[in-house]
N, C-alpha and C positions, 0 to 999 in steps of 0.2 A: 534570656540565655538559651541558646540553641544546643541541644545535644542529640545524639543519634537515637537514643531510647532511654527511658527512665532506668536508673541504676537498680532500683529495687525490683523492677519487673524482670530484668535479666538475672538478678540474684535469686528471685523466687523460682524462675524457670530452671536455673541451674541446680537449685536445691532439690526440686522435684525430680529432676533427671538423675541426680546422684543417689537419691533414696529409692529410685525405681518406681516412683509414684506417678510419673508422667505417662499419659496415655500412649501406648506403643503404636508406632506407625509402621516402620519397616524393619524393626529389629529382627524379626523372624524371617525376613526375606533373604534367601540364600543366593539367588542369581545375581550376577553382575557385581559381586563384592570385590572384584579385582580393580575397581576404579581407585586410582591413587589420589589422595587429597592434595593435588598440586594445581596451581593456576594453569588455565588452558584457554586458548582462543580458537575460533573456527576459521573459516575462509577470511583472508586478509580484510579486516574491517576498514582499514584506512583506504585501500583501493576501492572498496565498495562505496564509501561515502564520496570519494573524489569523482566517481563516475558521473555524478550529477553535474559537475563542472566541465566534463569532457564531452558529453553526448547530450544534445538538445532533446532528443526523444525520451531519453531516460529522465531528464529533468522535468519535462512536461507531464509525463505519465505519473511519476512518483509524487510530484507536488500537487497534482490534481487530486489524487486519492487522499493524500494527507490532509489537504485543506478541506475537502468535502467531509471527511470523517471528523476532523476537529471541529467543524462547524455545527455538527449535530449535538444537541444537548444530552447530558447524562441524566438518567432517572434512577432512583433507588426505590425498590419495592421490598415488601416483607411477606414471606410465605406463611400462610396460616396452616393450621393443622388439617383443615379440610381440603387443602390443595389450592385454595384461592389465594389471590395476592391483593395487597393493599399498598397504594402508593404512599411514600413518605417524603412529601415535598420539602420538608424543613430539616432533613437529616444533616448532621454536621459534615458528613463526608462530601456532600454536594458543595458546601461552603469551602471545603479544603480544595476540591478540584477547581472551583471558580476563582480561587486566590491562592495558587500554589507557591507563589514567591512574591515578596514585596517589591522586587525589582524587575521581574519579567512577566509580561502578560500571560494569562492562562492559555490563550490561543497559541502563542509561540511555543510554550512548554509542551503542549500536547502535539503540535505539529512535529516538533523535534523527536518526540517519542515514536510517533508513527513512522517518520522517515527512517529512524534507526531500525525499527522492526522490519520495514519493507526492504531496505537496502542491504542491511547486514544480517538480518535474521533474528535479532533480539534487541530489546530495549530495557533500560534500567532507570528507576527513579528512587531517590533516597528520601525517606520520610524524616522530617525534622520535627523536633518536639520543644515545647515550652513546659517544663516540669512534667506533668503527666498528660498533657494534651497535645495531640498531633496538630501542627499548625502549618506545615508546608510539604511540598513534594518537589524536589529538585531533580532536574534532568541530569543524568550521568552519561556522557558521550560513550557510545558503544566501543569506539576504537581505543578508549582509555581503560577499558574494563577487562579484567581477567577473571573468569569464573572458576571457583574452587568446588569440586564435586564431593558429595558423600561417597562412601564405598558402594552404595547402591546406585550411583549415577545421577542423583538429584542435586539441585543447587544447595550448597551449604553456606557459602559466603562469596563475596567478590573482593578482589584487590583492585583498588582504583589508582591509576598512574603508578603502579608498582610499589605503593607505599601503604596507604590506608586500607584496612580491611573492614568490611561491613557484613554483619550476619544476615542471613536470608530473610529473617522475619522483620527486618527494618527496611525492606526493599519492595518496590513495585517491580516485578520481573515478568516479562512476557516474551515468548519466543515462538518462532514458526517451527513446524516439524522439520527434522533433519534426517538425511540418509545415513549419517554416521552412527557407528556403534561404540565409539571411544568417547572419552570425556568431552571432546569438542562438540558433541551433540548439544551440550548446554548452550552453545552460541547460536543454535538454530541454523537455518539455511535461508539466505536472502535472495532477492531477485538477481543481484549482480553475479553471484556464483553461477546461476543457471545461464546467464547471458555472456559469460566471460569470453567464450570462443568467438561468438558473433561480434561482440564489441571489439575484440582484438583484431579480427579481420578487417573491420571497417576502419579502425584506427590506422593500420598499416596501409590500407588503400588510400586513405586521405593523405598520409605522409608522402606516398609516391606521387600523387597528383600535385601536392604542394611543391615538391622538388622539381617536377617536370614543368610546372607553370613558371617557376623562377628562371628556367633556361629558355623559355619561349618556344613557339612552334608556328611554322607558316600556316596561313589559312587558305592559300591557293597554291596549286601545283600546275605550272605551265610548261608544255613541251611541244615540239614541232609535230604537226599533223602529217603523218606519213601514209594516211589511208589512200590518197590519190597518187602521190609520188613517193615510192619507197626510198628514193635516193635523196629525199629532202634532208639536208644537213642540219647542223645546230643553228640556233639563232645567233647572229653576230652580236658581239658585245656592245657595239655602238647603237644597236637597235633596242637593247634590253630596257634602258631607262624609259624611253617613250612608251614601249609596250606595257611596262609595269604601271606607268602612270595612267594610261587609258583604262586598264583593267581595274585598278584600284578606284578610279572615279566611277566606273560603271557599277561596281559591287557596293560602293558606299552610298549611292543614291537610294532614297526610299522607294522610288518607283522603278528601280532597276537601271534604266538608261541603256544606251547603245555604245559599243566600243568598236571603232573602225581601226582594225589592226593592220591591214595591208598585206597580210600573209596568213595562211592557214595554221592555226595552233590548236592544241587540246588544252582545255582549262578544267581542272578537277578541284572542286571545293572540298576542303578537309574540315568537316563539321565536328565529328567526335572521334577521338582516338579510341583504340580498343581498351586502353586503361580507363578512359572516362566512361565508356559504356559499362565496364565492369563495376566501376564505382557506383553507378546508378542502380545496378542490380543488387549490389551489397547493401545500399541504403534502403531499397525496398524490402529486402529480406530482414534488415535490422528493425524496420518499422513494424513489420508483421510479428516478429518474435518478441519485441518489447511489449506490444499490445497483448500477445498471448500469455506471456509470463506474468505481467502485472495484473491483467484482468481489466485494464482500462479499455475504452471504446473510442473509435475514431471521432464520433460526433462530440464527445466530451473535449477533445483536443482541437476542435474547430474544423474538422474535415467535413465536407458536405456529404450527406447521405444521399442515396439515389432517390428517395422520396420520404414523405413525412412518416409513413408507416414504419419504414426501416429505421429511421432516427428514433421513433418512439420505442420500438422494440429494443434498440441498443441501450437507450436510457433506462428502460425497465430492468433489463438484465444487469446493467451496471449497478444501479441502486439496490435492486432486489436480491441479487446473487453475490456479486463481487464485494460490495461494501458491507452487506450483512455478514458475509463470511469473515472478513477482517474484523468487523465489529465484535462478533461473537468471541473471537480469540482474545482481544483485549479486554472485553467485558468479563470473561472468566477470571483473568488476573486481577482486575479491579474488584471483583466480588470477593476473591480470596483475601485481598488486602483489607477491604472494609470489614470483613468478618474478624480478621485478626485485630485490627485497631480498636474496634468497638465491642468485641467479644459477643457478637450476635450472629449465630449460625443461620438465622432465617433471612439475612439480608441478601438481596440480589441487585447487582448494578449492571445497567445495560444502556445502550444508546436508544434514543427516541426517534423512530423513523416516521412518526405520524404526521410530521410537517412536510414530508417530501411530496411535492405536488404530483410527480409522475406515478407515484404508488397509490394515490387516492382513488384512481379508477378501479384498481384491483380491490381495494378495501370496500368500495361501494358494491362491487359485484359479490363479494363475500357476504356482506350483510344481507343482500337480496337472497342469496342461497340459504342463509340462516332463517330468514323469514319464511321461505318456502318450506323448510323442514318443520318449522313450528306449525304452519298451516296444515301440514300433512299429519300432525299428531304428536310430534316430538315435544318434549319439555324444553323450555329455553336453555336450561343448563346443558342438556344432552345435545341440542342443536349447536350451541357455541363450541362445545367440546369436540363435536364431529368435524367442525371446520378448523380445529387446532387452536381455539381461543378459550382454553380451559380457565385461564386467569381473568376472563372478562368480568367486570363488576356487574352482576345480575341482581336486580332488586326484585323481591317477591311482592307482587301487587296486593294491596289490602282487599279483603273480600268485599264485594258490593253489598248494598243494603238488601237487595232481593235475595242474595245468597244467604245473608245472615238471618233474614226472616224465615227462609226455607229451612235453615238448620234448626231454628227454634221450633218450627212446626213439627219437624221430624222428632225432636225430643219429646 
């Protein structure tokens, strides 16, 4: 039997809250208490999701990021009191993420969560339970969710499709930062809101071109050549068919061909209209802006880089900066969810980038620098911490036989 959360857990939390025994969070927080507890949405989430179907560059960039992030494995670690971490490879939260639904593959569920986060600014997942065990994580489409804020402006609950409400502690909730200061900030800000004007300009330009192409446009403009004889009149109508045929044959041949016209004429080839040139400029601007807003790189979408070094730097920046940034955002929400579900404040959930080939070169360079620090006199622990690897599992070597005998002699 699937329920949103165990009844006794909700009853216990409500009893503690009523008796004033629950650990206070923001009860003493006085700023922002004018947030009304009513459902709210941010920038049009339906239009944000539909942008994938309307614009090829949006689809390519967003699905590339979502598929790359969803393809990375999750890892769970536990923080020790000394600041070190230990990996928990068999934690039940990993099993939950690996099998979030009996009907939908885990990869699809996670990709949907990423796409909602990127396109609309927020994503939602509902934890399902079997008695007192969490057994599933269902994706809730962002365009069907209304967020209900607390008076302090944090998420209190959501209303799904205008009917069912779910409390915040039964949800996976992740959002991007927002420029808003009203309750709509709970919906975050997605990429499409930042791209709306560029996408709108490109859409209108494409519609104008479509309308013009249906009406047809001549490819050649023929007129009498008056350069030698200003008195040259118009071309007689009985000569026009033969003249048109000769010119069409000449321009349709792959090698060009020769047209014997019998009279001087001016031929102007109409390659691109001003509207078509404008459409090319708008498309180029759209491509640049989509890449800038999403953080995707041209080489990831199949564009040829100028050389190997440029392609390598693009991939390093994409995996090392863009995807790590998005990953940290979702990992923080996953960590909060895991700590709530299993009542363990030491858990940390994050993506594992150790298998990304393009980042291995940087990892090797880092290890070489650590070894150089150790050779210069640093302790291994200090050397790893200096390079930002405080949580590295460092083993203390056992003292050698000569060292032990030396210690006995000193005694």
